[in-house]
C-alpha positions, 0 to 999 in steps of 0.5 A: 670405663667400668671397674673391672673392664680392663682386668683381663683379655680373652684367653686369661682365667678370672674368678668372680665372687658371688657375694661380698665377704664370701670367698667360697662362692665364686665362678672361675674360668677362661675368658672367651669374650668380653663386651656387651651381653645381650639376651634375646636381642636385649642389651643387659650389661657389659661383662666377661663371658667365661666357660666355668671351670670351677664353681666354689659354691658347688652349684653345678655350673662347671662347663656352663657359659657364664658372665662376670659383669665389669661392674655392678651396682653393689660392687666392691674391691676384689670382686673379680680376680685375675687367676692366669694371664695367658692361654698356655695350657699346652706349654704348661703340660709339656713343661710338666711332662719334661720335668717328670722325665728328667726327675 
């Protein structure tokens, strides 16, 4: 099993850091798939596929499909973090709306 392979499932939000020791450079987004990444029919690595919602380094990656590998040759603890465990955006929005109406 690879280091971060079982951290998240499809629908969860994760963050992957670009460089060790730099918490400002990261991509964060909802997992839309996990497993083998192939490019032009060539296996590359196993990873989470995400749609980037936040780009900490401001490289303009928001909205892009990107990959966070399950493990790298220069891996370290904390390279990938679980941000949100469920796909409940609609429920959260409804709860906020209901709380605002009551207040």
